[in-house]
N, C-alpha and C positions, 0 to 999 in steps of 0.2 A: 478551852472554849474560845470561839471567835465571835465576831459580830455577825449575828444572823441577818438574813435578808428581810426587808420589809415585805409584808403580805397583806393585801387589802382585806381578805376575809378575816384574818386574825384580828386586825384592827377593828373591823366592823363589829365583831362579836363582843368586844369590850366597851363599846360606846353606850352611853346612857343619854346622849344628846337627842334633841328634837330635830335639829337641822345641821349642826356643824359636823362636817366629815361624812355626812350621809351620802351626798354625791362625792365620790372619792376617786381621783385620777392618780395612778401611780406609774411613774416612768422610770426607765433605767438611767436615762441621762437627758438633761435639758440644758439649754443655755442659762435660763433663770426661771425659777418657779413663779416669781412675780410677773415676768413678761408673759408667760403662758396663761396665768390666771387673768391678767388684764385682757388678753385675747378672748378667753372663754367668757369673761364677764360681758364683753362687747357683743358676743354671739348669743347672749341670752341665758348663760349659766345661772342656776338658781342660787339664792342666798344660802350660805353655808358650804358651798362647793369647796373642796380642798384639793390642792395640787401638791403631790409629793414626788420627790425624785431621789434616786440613789446617788446621783452625782450632778454637779453643775459645772458648766464650762465657762460661764460668765456671771457667776453669782455676784451680787452687789450688796453693799451696806449703805448706810446714810452717806450723803454728800458724794455719791458716786464711787465710794471706796470698794476695792475688790474684796470679796468674801471667799476665802480659801475653802474649797468644797471637794475633798477627796472622796472616792466612791465607797459605799457600803459601810460607812463608819458612823455617820452623824444623821441629824434630822434637818432636811431642807424642805420647807413647807410654805405654802401661801393659801390664805383663806379669802373667799369672796363674800363680802358683807353687803347685802342689798336690803337694808332696813332703814327707813327714813328716820326712825327714832335714834338709831345709832349714829347716822350721818349728821344729825343735828348737834351731836356732842362729840365730834371726831377728835377733838384735842385730848379726850380721855382714853381713846382707843390704845395708843402705845403703852400707856401706864397700866391699864388693867390687863393688857396682853402680857406685860412683864410679870404682874402679880400671878396670873394664871400659870405661866410657864415655870416660875419659881416654885409655886406650890406643888405642881405636878412632879417636878424634878426632886424636890425634898422628899415627897411621898414615895416615888418609885426608886430613887437611887440613894436616899439617905444623905443627901448633900445639902449643906446650908448655902443658900443662894441669896445674894443681896442685889439691889437694883441701882444702877447709875442712871440718873435722869438724863434724857427721857427714854432711851432705847436700848440700853445695854444690861446684860445680866452678868454678875461677877461671882466668882468663887475665890474667896480671899480678895486679893487685889488684881486678879487676872480675869480677863474676859472669857466667859464660857458660852455666851449666847448673845444674839442681837435681833433687833426688830426693825423692819422697814415698812412704813405705811404709805400707800399711794392712793390718792382719791381722784375721782373724775366727776365732773359736773354736768348737769343738764339744765340749761338756763342759769338761773341764780341759785339752784339747789344742788347740793352734793347728792349724787345718785348712787355711787358705788365706792366702796373702800376696799382695797386689796391689802391684806395684812400679811406680810412675809416675815418669817422668822427662821433663824438657824440656831441649832444647839449642838455643841461639840460633845458627843456622847462616848464613842468608843475609840477615839483617836489617841495614839501614844505620842510622846514628845517628838519622835522622829517623823510623825505624819504632818507636823507643822513645818512651814518654811523656817529656816534658821532665824530669820529676823523677827519671827513672831513667838518664838519659844519662851521668851521672858515675859511676854504680854498676854498669852492665851493659854487656856487649859481645857480639860475635858472631864467628864464624869469618870472615865476610866483612870485618868491620872489622879483624881482626887480619892478614889476608892481602891485602886489597883485590881479592879475586876471589870469584866464586860457586863453590859446592861442590855436588857430586852427593849429594843427600840419600838417594837410593835405595841407593847404595853405602855411605854412612855408616851407615844404619840396619842394613843387613845385617852390616856389620863389628861394629856394637854387639851384635847378637844373638849373633854367633859368639864374641866376647870374653866376653859375659855368661855363656854356657853354660860356658865353660872355668873362669871364676872361681866360678860356683855349684858346679861339680864339686869345686873345692878345699874349699868349705865342707862339702859333702856327705861328703867323705872326711876331714874334720876336720884339714886341713892348716893349722891356725890360725897356727902360727909363721911359715909362709911368707906367709900373708895379712897378718899383723901387720907383718912386716918390709917387705913391699911397700907397705903403706899408709903406714907411717912415712916411707918414702923419698919419697913423693909428697905428704905432708901439709904444707900451708903453715901450719897452726895450731901445730905443735910449735916450741918455742923462742920463741913470741910471748907477750907479756903479753895476757891475755884477761879479758873480763868475761862470766860465764856467768849467764844468767837462768834459774833452775830452774823447773820447772812448779809447784812448791809455793810459789813466790813469793820464794824466797831468791835473793840475788845474791852471786856469788862472784868475787873478784878474785884473780888469781895468774898463774903462768907455766905454760903447757901444756908438759909434759915428755915424755910417752910415750903410746903406746896400750897399754892394759892388757888383761887377760883379758876375753873376750866383747866386745872392741871398744870398751871404755870409754876415756874421755879422762882421763889423769892430770894433775892440776893441783896444782902446788906453791904453797902459800899460808902465811900466818902467822895463827895463831889464839891469842889471849891471850899474844902475845909468843913463841910457840913455832912452829917450822916443822912443817907438816903436808902430807901428800900426799892429796888428795881424789880419789875415783873418780867421775867424772861419767858417768852412764848416759844422761841425756837433758837437753836444755836448749838455749837459744838462745845461741850463742857469738858474741861480737864481738871482732875483732882490734883491740887498742888501739894497739900499736906493735911 
């Protein structure tokens, strides 16, 4: 068995969503699903519109990093969210997206997935998926959020560049079998809508507890490279309000708990 092609009708038949994935655009190749989704959003695409591609030539992760995107093996997808209630709580979006993708992958592939705050999905200690959220504003209000995500599904070790083989894995590598990407992406959309509903209805304590239960970052010694250039060392202890990461550290000989809103987190041990 090989990795079967994505098919829009097969995906649609398995959806239970009201809006996510209902307008569905599938391409053979794109530079980036996020770039295409941002263009569609600016042209009036509806809330829930999904952009899928079989291959990306300029896929990107957080902080401008390249996302390896070989054809016909994995999931490369972006969703357009045009919901004022979601936009008001945009800091929760990458966290609940991670929860939804992890749940769908566990269900469809039988793989245990953990979450690395705020944007990565791990299988063991290797990266199996990632999330990239981009927002646009109208005046002082966020109007659109584009949520991009990639999941390594049917790639084998040789499908990764040599420098990534010790860092990344796939569902196929974890189970030694190929997986139905059409069913998996439909499951992802179904779980995503349920978790976005939790954010919209402000069930933040449920979201926080669920994320903490799946978060591999908590309890770890971490190094956080902040966007302002500051580097923080400490122990990740909890998820705070608005989805922040709470890090216990020592400053001037005294213990402090810092609230990290954004940054690149490395697990040290």
